[in-house]
C-alpha positions in Angstrom: 96.7 214.9 126.5 95.0 218.2 127.1 94.5 217.3 130.7 98.2 216.6 131.2 99.1 219.8 129.5 96.8 221.8 131.7 98.0 220.1 134.8 101.6 220.9 133.9 100.7 224.5 133.1 99.0 225.0 136.6 101.9 223.3 138.4 104.6 225.4 136.7 102.5 228.6 137.3 102.1 227.9 141.0 105.8 226.9 141.5 107.4 229.5 139.2 108.4 231.7 142.2 110.3 228.7 143.7 114.0 229.6 143.4 115.1 226.2 142.1 112.4 226.0 139.4 113.0 229.7 138.5 116.7 228.9 138.0 115.9 226.0 135.8 113.7 228.2 133.5 116.1 231.1 133.6 117.8 230.3 130.3 115.5 227.7 129.0 114.7 227.6 125.3 113.6 224.4 123.4 116.3 223.1 121.1 116.1 220.8 118.1 116.7 217.9 120.5 113.5 218.7 122.4 111.5 218.9 119.2 112.8 215.5 118.0 112.1 213.8 121.4 108.6 215.2 121.5 107.6 214.0 118.0 109.3 210.6 118.4 107.4 210.0 121.7 104.1 211.2 120.1 104.7 209.1 117.0 105.3 205.9 119.1 102.2 206.7 121.2 100.0 207.2 118.2 101.3 204.2 116.4 100.6 201.9 119.3 97.2 203.5 119.9 96.0 202.9 116.3 97.5 199.4 116.2 95.3 198.5 119.2 92.3 199.9 117.3 92.9 198.2 113.9 94.9 195.2 115.3 97.3 195.9 112.4 100.7 197.2 113.3 101.8 197.5 109.7 98.8 199.6 108.7 99.2 201.8 111.8 102.9 202.4 111.0 102.2 203.3 107.4 99.4 205.7 108.1 101.4 207.4 110.9 104.5 207.7 108.6 102.2 209.6 106.2 100.3 211.5 108.8 103.1 212.8 111.0 104.9 214.9 108.4 101.5 216.5 107.8 101.0 217.0 111.6 104.4 218.6 111.9 104.0 220.9 108.9 100.7 222.2 110.0 101.8 222.6 113.6 105.0 224.6 112.8 103.2 226.6 110.1 100.7 227.6 112.7 103.0 228.5 115.6 105.8 230.1 113.6 104.0 231.8 110.8 100.2 232.1 111.2 100.2 233.1 114.9 103.0 235.8 114.7 101.6 237.2 111.4 97.9 237.1 112.3 97.1 236.3 115.9 99.7 238.6 117.5 98.5 241.4 115.1 94.9 240.8 116.1 93.8 239.7 112.6 91.6 236.9 114.0 89.2 236.5 111.0 92.2 236.2 108.6 93.7 233.7 111.0 90.6 231.5 111.2 90.3 231.5 107.4 94.0 230.6 107.0 93.6 227.7 109.5 90.6 226.3 107.7 92.3 226.6 104.3 95.4 224.9 105.7 93.3 222.0 107.1 91.5 221.7 103.7 94.8 221.5 101.8 96.1 219.0 104.4 92.9 216.9 103.8 93.6 216.6 100.1 97.2 215.7 100.6 96.5 213.1 103.3 93.7 211.5 101.3 95.8 211.1 98.2 98.9 209.8 100.0 96.8 207.3 101.9 94.8 206.2 98.8 97.8 205.6 96.6 100.5 204.5 99.1 98.4 202.5 101.7 95.2 201.4 100.1 91.9 202.6 98.5 90.1 202.2 101.8 91.3 205.4 103.5 89.2 204.9 106.7 89.1 201.3 107.8 87.5 202.1 111.1 84.4 203.2 109.2 81.5 200.7 108.8 81.7 201.1 105.1 84.5 201.4 102.6 85.7 205.0 102.2 87.5 205.5 98.9 86.6 209.1 98.3 86.5 212.3 100.4 83.1 212.1 102.2 81.8 214.6 104.7 82.4 212.3 107.6 85.9 211.5 106.5 86.6 215.3 106.1 85.3 216.2 109.6 87.1 213.3 111.4 90.4 214.0 109.6 90.3 217.8 110.0 89.3 217.5 113.7 92.2 215.1 114.3 94.7 217.5 112.7 93.2 220.4 114.6 93.7 218.4 117.8 97.4 218.0 117.1 97.9 221.6 116.1 96.1 222.8 119.2 98.1 220.6 121.5 101.4 221.8 120.0 100.2 225.4 120.1 99.3 225.1 123.7 102.8 223.9 124.5 104.4 226.7 122.6 102.1 229.4 124.1 102.9 228.0 127.6 106.7 228.1 127.0 106.4 231.6 125.6 104.3 232.7 128.6 106.8 231.3 131.0 109.6 233.1 129.2 107.7 236.4 129.3 106.9 236.0 132.9 110.5 235.2 133.7 111.6 238.4 131.9 109.1 240.5 133.7 110.1 238.9 137.0 113.8 239.7 136.3 113.0 243.3 135.4 110.9 243.7 138.5 113.6 242.1 140.6 116.3 244.4 139.2 114.0 247.4 139.8 113.4 246.5 143.4 117.0 245.7 144.0 118.0 249.1 142.6 115.4 250.9 144.6 116.4 249.1 147.8 120.1 250.0 147.2 119.1 253.6 146.7 117.1 253.6 150.0 120.1 252.0 151.8 122.5 254.6 150.4 120.0 257.4 151.3 120.4 256.5 155.0 124.1 257.2 155.1 124.1 260.8 153.7 121.1 261.6 155.8 122.7 260.2 158.9 126.1 261.8 158.3 124.5 265.1 157.5 122.9 265.3 161.0 126.1 264.0 162.7 128.3 266.5 161.0 125.9 269.3 162.0 126.5 268.1 165.6 130.2 268.2 165.2 130.0 271.7 163.6 128.0 273.0 166.6 130.6 271.5 169.0 133.5 273.1 167.1 131.8 276.5 167.3 131.6 276.0 171.0 135.3 274.9 171.0 134.1 271.9 173.0 136.7 269.2 174.1 134.1 266.7 173.0 134.6 267.3 169.3 137.6 264.8 169.0 135.6 262.0 170.7 132.6 262.7 168.4 134.9 262.4 165.4 136.3 259.1 166.6 132.8 257.7 167.2 131.8 258.9 163.8 134.8 257.2 162.1 133.7 253.9 163.8 130.2 254.3 162.3 131.6 255.1 158.9 133.6 251.9 159.0 130.5 249.9 159.7 128.5 251.7 157.0 131.1 251.0 154.4 130.8 247.3 154.8 127.4 246.7 156.3 125.2 248.4 153.7 126.7 246.3 150.9 125.0 243.2 152.2 121.2 242.6 152.0 121.2 241.4 155.7 123.6 242.1 158.6 124.1 240.4 162.0 121.6 241.9 164.5 124.4 242.1 167.1 126.5 244.4 164.8 123.4 246.5 164.1 122.8 247.0 167.8 126.5 247.9 168.3 126.0 250.6 165.6 122.9 251.9 167.5 124.9 252.1 170.7 127.7 254.0 169.0 125.1 256.4 167.6 123.5 256.9 171.1 127.0 257.5 172.6 127.5 260.3 170.0 124.3 261.9 171.0 125.0 261.5 174.7 128.3 263.4 174.2 126.4 266.2 172.5 123.5 266.6 174.9 125.1 265.9 178.2 122.7 266.0 181.2 119.9 267.6 179.2 119.1 264.2 177.7 117.9 261.1 179.5 118.2 257.8 177.5 116.9 254.6 178.8 117.9 251.6 176.7 116.9 247.9 177.3 118.3 245.0 175.3 117.3 241.4 175.9 116.9 238.1 174.2 119.2 235.8 172.1 120.7 237.9 169.3 123.0 235.2 167.9 122.5 234.1 164.3 119.8 236.7 163.8 119.9 238.9 160.6 118.4 242.3 159.8 118.5 244.7 156.9 121.5 247.0 157.7 120.8 250.6 159.0 117.1 249.8 159.3 116.7 250.8 163.0 119.1 253.8 163.1 116.6 256.2 161.3 114.0 255.4 163.9 116.3 256.4 166.8 117.7 259.4 164.8 114.1 260.6 164.4 113.8 260.9 168.2 116.8 263.2 168.3 116.0 265.2 165.2 112.4 265.9 166.2 112.6 265.5 169.9 115.9 266.5 171.5 116.8 269.1 168.9 113.5 270.8 169.3 113.2 270.5 173.1 114.0 273.1 175.7 114.8 271.5 179.0 114.9 267.9 180.1 114.4 265.3 177.2 113.6 261.6 177.6 114.1 258.8 175.1 113.2 255.2 175.8 114.5 252.3 173.6 113.5 248.7 174.1 115.1 246.0 171.9 113.9 242.4 172.6 114.3 239.2 170.6 111.8 236.4 171.2 112.0 233.3 169.0 112.3 234.5 165.4 111.0 238.0 166.0 112.6 241.3 167.0 110.5 243.7 169.0 111.9 247.2 168.7 110.2 250.1 170.6 111.4 253.7 170.7 109.7 256.7 172.1 110.6 260.3 172.9 109.1 263.2 174.7 107.1 265.5 172.4 108.6 269.0 172.5 106.5 271.6 174.1 106.8 273.8 171.0 106.3 270.8 168.7 102.7 271.5 167.6 100.6 269.5 165.2 102.7 270.5 162.2 105.9 269.1 163.8 104.2 265.9 164.6 103.0 265.4 161.0 106.5 266.2 159.8 107.9 263.4 162.0 105.5 260.9 160.7 106.3 261.8 157.1 110.0 262.6 157.4 112.8 261.1 155.3 113.9 258.7 158.1 110.4 257.1 158.7 109.5 257.1 155.0 112.7 255.4 154.2 112.1 252.7 156.8 108.6 252.1 155.6 109.7 251.7 152.0 112.6 249.4 152.9 110.3 247.2 154.9 107.9 247.0 152.0 110.7 246.0 149.6 112.8 243.8 151.8 110.3 241.9 153.8 107.0 240.1 153.2 103.7 241.5 154.5 103.6 238.9 157.3 107.2 239.5 158.3 106.8 242.9 160.0 104.4 245.2 161.7 105.1 248.9 162.1 103.0 251.1 164.4 103.5 254.9 164.9 101.4 256.7 167.5 101.3 259.4 170.2 100.4 258.7 173.8 100.9 260.6 177.0 102.8 263.4 175.3 105.2 260.9 173.8 105.9 260.0 170.2 106.1 256.2 169.8 107.4 253.8 167.1 106.9 250.1 167.6 108.4 247.6 165.1 107.9 243.8 165.2 110.2 242.2 162.7 111.1 238.6 161.7 114.8 238.1 162.0 
């Protein structure tokens, strides 16, 4: 029985993260029905077991009818009173003494009930007639009761542990969901702040491009209002959003900016966390084009192969960038946001993010399962 209990414990522990099993344990709490079913099955098993030993069904039934109320009393007294009062408060010596006293009282009760209701020989399996409390009878009886109490306690502790683990899992899940929502919402203000600054600069110049920029911005706002509410968005829509953003920047920078974008692969039915790639491209403009004097180059490669998206973006490092500017780029809000969202929204094996400098260019490579 212990082996079965341990196997069940290991199986449930390994499979607890499975969504179906997690759902089944979500609101699980043993009811009176479960208690009754457990004791009835245990009673039948024990009766048949002792009947095979004594070859006397009537005797086995009688002794189990006497023994099981004692089993149940000791088991429930232990799990609902002694453990909460003594074990959970770390009074282990008091708990040990209380268990031993309970077993001794049980011994007296069981002996007298068996002696007067069943027969004077209270231990027929013994080689000699046992009609009094002997050391051997006391040890065998108390160990038998301790076995039952331990078995029931193991079940109770396992159920309580599963409940606590579920609660901790729910709390952690809510925390991660809240943090992920905050990170997604952080993208929009950060993104619009920079775009509005672009519009402001165009209005100061009384540029005819301002209305077109506002129109493009409204299209992006429409996407953001609906896309960021979902945990995953169609990759095609995300790329459309990227292209709208690039169009905005092209309007602003004119011929001073050279953008080379390559898109390939099958995008259909591929999903991605919304607004995950935009900060990486925005980072090129914020720390590249905005800081540069003269010609500026940005290269973007988006490629889907099988179930993985390969996203590469690089920009010319400004001549006046310096080491401090580079470190700011690596630790800016946009890149930090992307790193955190990847950690929270994807498994460790589902993505690979690399940031490096090469040939006077700042490069970001992202490989992502979609």
